[in-house]
C-alpha positions in Angstrom: 0.0 0.1 -0.1 1.4 3.5 -0.8 0.6 6.9 0.3 0.4 10.0 -1.8 1.7 13.5 -1.0 -1.1 15.2 1.0 -2.9 12.4 1.0 -4.1 8.7 2.8 -2.8 5.2 1.6 -4.5 3.5 -1.7 -7.5 1.1 -0.7 -6.4 -2.6 -0.1 -8.5 -5.1 -0.8 -9.8 -5.5 3.3 -10.8 -1.4 2.7 -12.9 -2.1 -0.5 -14.5 -5.7 1.0 -16.0 -3.3 3.9 -13.4 -4.7 5.8 -10.8 -3.0 8.5 -11.8 0.8 6.8 -15.5 0.7 8.3 -14.1 2.8 10.9 -11.8 5.6 11.5 -9.0 5.3 14.2 -11.1 7.1 16.7 -14.1 5.1 16.1 -16.3 7.8 14.0 -17.8 6.9 10.8 -15.1 8.4 8.3 -18.6 9.4 6.0 -20.0 11.0 9.1 -16.7 13.2 9.0 -17.0 14.1 5.6 -20.5 15.2 5.7 -19.5 17.4 9.3 -16.8 18.6 7.2 -18.7 19.9 4.6 -21.3 21.5 6.9 -21.5 25.4 5.9 -22.1 26.1 9.2 -17.8 25.5 10.2 -15.9 28.3 10.7 -14.4 29.9 7.6 -10.7 31.4 6.9 -12.2 34.9 7.7 -13.6 33.6 10.8 -10.5 32.3 12.2 -8.5 35.5 10.9 -11.0 37.5 13.1 -11.0 35.7 16.0 -7.9 33.4 16.8 -5.5 36.0 14.9 -5.2 39.7 15.5 -4.8 42.5 13.0 -5.3 41.2 9.8 -4.4 43.4 7.2 -5.8 41.5 3.9 -3.8 41.8 1.1 -5.1 41.3 -2.8 -4.1 40.3 -6.1 -1.5 38.5 -8.0 -0.1 40.7 -9.5 -1.0 39.4 -12.8 -4.3 40.8 -13.3 -6.8 39.1 -11.2 -7.7 38.6 -7.3 -9.1 34.5 -6.8 -12.0 35.4 -3.9 -11.3 31.8 -3.3 -8.0 32.4 -1.6 -7.4 35.0 1.3 -4.4 36.5 2.9 -2.6 38.6 4.6 -0.4 40.1 7.3 -1.5 39.3 11.2 -0.3 38.7 14.7 -0.4 35.8 16.4 0.4 36.3 20.1 2.3 39.3 19.2 4.3 38.3 16.8 3.7 39.2 12.7 3.5 36.2 10.9 1.6 35.7 7.1 -1.8 33.9 7.3 -3.1 32.2 4.1 -6.8 30.3 3.4 -8.9 28.9 1.3 -12.5 31.0 1.6 -16.1 29.5 1.2 -18.5 31.1 2.9 -21.8 30.1 4.6 -24.7 31.0 2.7 -25.4 29.8 -1.0 -24.8 33.2 -2.6 -21.4 33.1 -0.3 -20.3 30.1 -1.4 -20.8 31.0 -5.3 -19.1 33.7 -4.8 -16.4 32.5 -3.6 -16.2 29.3 -5.6 -16.9 27.2 -3.0 -13.1 27.7 -1.9 -12.0 26.2 -5.3 -8.8 28.5 -6.2 -8.2 29.5 -9.8 -4.5 29.6 -11.1 -5.1 33.4 -9.9 -5.8 32.4 -6.2 -2.2 30.1 -6.4 -0.6 32.8 -7.5 -1.9 35.0 -4.9 -0.5 32.7 -2.5 2.3 32.0 -3.9 3.1 36.0 -4.2 2.1 36.5 -0.3 4.4 33.4 0.9 7.6 34.9 -1.3 6.5 38.5 0.6 6.7 36.6 3.9 10.1 35.2 3.1 10.8 38.6 2.4 10.4 39.9 5.6 11.3 37.1 7.5 7.5 36.2 8.6 6.7 32.6 9.6 3.7 31.4 7.0 0.5 30.0 9.0 -2.1 28.2 6.0 -6.1 27.2 6.9 -6.9 24.4 4.0 -10.3 24.0 3.3 -11.3 23.2 -0.2 -13.0 20.2 -2.2 -9.7 20.8 -4.7 -8.3 23.1 -7.2 -11.0 25.2 -9.9 -11.6 22.0 -12.1 -13.0 24.2 -15.3 -11.8 25.0 -18.6 -10.8 28.3 -18.1 -8.4 27.4 -14.9 -7.0 24.3 -17.4 -6.4 27.2 -20.2 -4.7 29.4 -17.4 -2.1 26.9 -16.4 -3.6 25.4 -13.2 -1.6 22.8 -12.8 1.3 24.7 -13.1 0.1 27.4 -10.7 -0.2 24.4 -8.1 3.0 22.6 -9.1 5.1 26.1 -8.5 3.0 26.5 -5.1 4.3 23.1 -4.3 8.1 23.5 -5.1 8.4 26.9 -3.3 6.6 26.0 0.0 9.6 23.2 -0.3 12.4 25.4 -0.3 10.4 28.2 1.7 13.3 29.4 4.1 10.7 30.4 6.9 8.4 28.4 9.1 5.0 26.7 8.0 2.4 25.5 9.8 -0.6 24.3 8.0 -3.7 23.5 9.3 -6.9 21.8 7.4 -9.7 23.0 9.1 -12.7 21.6 7.1 -12.4 19.7 3.5 -8.6 19.0 2.5 -8.9 18.0 -1.4 -6.3 16.9 -3.9 -3.9 19.2 -5.3 -6.0 22.3 -4.0 -5.3 21.2 -0.7 -1.3 20.3 -1.0 -0.4 23.9 -2.7 -1.2 25.2 0.9 -0.1 22.7 3.0 3.8 21.9 2.2 4.6 22.9 5.7 6.9 21.9 8.8 4.0 21.1 10.6 0.8 19.9 9.7 -2.3 19.8 11.5 -6.0 18.4 11.0 -9.2 19.6 13.3 -10.8 16.7 14.5 -13.5 16.4 12.2 -11.8 17.5 9.0 -10.8 15.4 6.6 -7.7 15.2 3.9 -7.4 13.2 0.9 -6.1 12.6 -2.8 -9.5 12.0 -3.9 -13.2 13.1 -3.1 -14.9 9.8 -1.6 -17.4 10.3 -4.6 -14.9 10.3 -7.0 -13.1 7.5 -5.8 -16.1 5.8 -5.9 -17.1 6.7 -9.7 -13.5 4.9 -10.3 -13.4 2.3 -8.4 -17.4 1.4 -7.6 -20.3 1.5 -10.3 -21.2 4.7 -9.2 -21.2 7.7 -7.2 -23.6 6.2 -4.3 -20.9 4.0 -2.9 -19.3 7.2 -1.9 -19.8 6.2 1.8 -17.9 3.2 1.4 -15.2 4.9 -0.6 -14.7 6.8 2.4 -14.3 4.4 4.8 -11.5 2.8 2.1 -9.3 6.0 1.9 -8.9 6.7 5.1 -9.1 10.4 5.3 -10.0 11.2 9.2 -7.7 13.2 11.2 -7.0 10.4 13.4 -6.0 7.6 10.3 -3.8 10.1 9.1 -2.3 11.1 12.5 -1.5 7.3 12.7 -0.2 7.5 9.1 2.2 10.2 9.6 0.7 12.6 7.3 -0.5 14.6 9.8 0.9 15.9 12.8 -1.5 16.4 15.0 -5.3 16.8 15.7 -6.4 19.9 17.0 -9.6 19.2 19.2 -13.1 20.9 18.1 -16.1 21.7 20.4 -18.7 19.1 21.0 -20.0 17.9 18.7 -18.2 20.1 16.0 -16.4 23.6 15.3 -19.7 25.0 13.7 -21.4 24.7 17.4 -19.1 26.8 19.0 -16.9 29.0 16.6 -15.2 30.9 19.4 -14.4 27.5 21.1 -12.9 26.2 17.7 -10.7 29.6 17.5 -9.4 29.5 21.0 -8.3 25.5 20.2 -6.6 26.4 17.3 -4.8 29.6 18.4 -3.6 27.5 20.9 -2.6 24.7 18.4 -1.0 26.7 15.9 1.0 29.2 18.7 2.5 25.2 20.4 3.7 24.1 16.7 5.0 27.4 15.7 7.1 28.3 18.6 9.8 25.6 18.1 10.1 26.1 14.5 11.0 30.2 15.1 14.8 29.4 16.6 15.5 26.8 13.5 18.0 27.6 11.1 16.5 28.4 7.2 18.5 26.0 6.3 17.6 23.0 8.7 13.7 23.8 8.1 14.1 23.4 4.1 15.8 20.0 4.8 13.4 18.7 7.1 10.5 19.6 5.3 11.6 17.9 1.6 12.6 14.6 4.1 9.0 15.0 5.3 7.3 15.1 2.2 10.0 12.6 0.3 8.7 9.8 3.1 5.4 9.7 2.0 5.2 6.4 -0.4 8.4 5.1 1.1 8.2 1.3 2.0 10.7 -0.7 4.6 13.8 0.4 6.3 14.7 2.7 3.7 12.0 4.9 3.9 13.7 7.8 6.5 16.4 7.9 3.9 15.1 8.8 0.8 
């Protein structure tokens, strides 16, 4: 079984048959977690920027002529420290979701994020990313404007960014659109978030007769926070107020603030060259098997 950068292990025969993949490590049904992660009431990046961070100043545009609404970012403070915060933005109402393209970034959104990360590196600021997207914009226009290249450039740049990076999957972490903001020194997941190389519906359409097998696919994909923490894809599971973050956004913001602070502080004293080396080694281990896994 192999893991994919930013995604869990591919389903094995026992999983497809509905064996060991029926429940996540925490005992919660993965399909239920998927539905919770997609709940429009969950706090968005702008909600967290308003409550978990201080003094947010949004920066717009990719400097090539567009300002993708699915990605927001700018300067903020966390416990008195200045940093750059970048995240996907969905919304709560239907109108907000449509206006933000359901958090699916266009090439301009990825270029905006890239510009802000490079600015953070020039200013010597840490970067915090908040991941909540079903995936990158799959439209024809996005592909014509270089979607794949934009995602690839983000991944390449983040892999050698000489400043600390902490990523938090707050809702959905879908495919390359998520990984474009998640190549980090520390990757955290909220308790009821999901992170996968493909959606359960997409997986079901490929491996089963139709998309109605999505709940079964969710159980096979190992996309929940406890499973991914156990597999080494995620470093820490951030607890949510019961029953989920949408029930207590203020409490969820405080828990996220505490987790980000605790994971960021140890990185601030690490030399840039060491940060980059460790980050690249971390992601190169994904998919490795056997005793050579830690030495690739």
